[in-house]
Residue, then its C-alpha position, 0 to 999 in steps of 0.5 A: x188666820x186671823x181675817x180673810x178678805x172679801x172680793x165680790x164677783x158681782x161688784x165692779x172691779x174698779x175698786x183697788x180693794x177688797x169689799x169687805x173683811x171677815x175677822x176670825x173670832x179668837x182675834x185681837x183687833x188694833x186700832x190705830x190713831x190717825x198716822x200723820x206726816x210727823x218726823x221724829x221731832x214732831x215737825x210735818x214732813x214736805x209742806x204741800x206734797x201729798x205723796x211725800x206726806x203719804x210716804x211718811x204717814x205710812x212709815x208712821x203707820x207701819x211703826x205704830x202697827x209694829x209696836x202693837x204686834x202687827x204689820x200691813x198685812x194684818x190691816x182689815x181696813x183703813x179710811x184715807x184722809x187727804x186735806x184737798x178736793x182735788x182728785x188728783x191728790x186724793x189719787x197720789x195719796x191713794x197709790x201710795x197707800x196701795x203701793x205700801x199695801x201691796x198685794x194686801x188690798x184691804x178694804x179702805x175708804x178715801x176722803x177728801x176734807x177740808x182741813x187735818x189737826x196740824x197747820x200743813x198736814x195733807x194726809x192722814x190714815x187710820x187702821x184697823x188690823x185683826x191679830x192673834x188673841x195673846 
């Protein structure tokens, strides 16, 4: 096993993710760039739609991880950025991310930010994964 997710028996169970991850010494780390809601032509998908953009982001993240030899179940940490100060929009993005990961509840940070890199971009997700060392 390349990693182990840590769930605290002392901290609140309100968080929908593990509180920490331990990566085995013989593992290789995969660090992704922020996955963006871009289609194959480089256009932002679903302007103004946090949920649809997050779905595209997660699809793009799956591809990035796969090309590095990893999958969502190898992820040990994510950071989710949502260009909004509205907590309900952060919640919409988180629902999509959480559903994509299923039972693999890797530690995560969810942030509302003022702006992201592309015009019309509302969501970005970066990940760190642990895989068997080559």
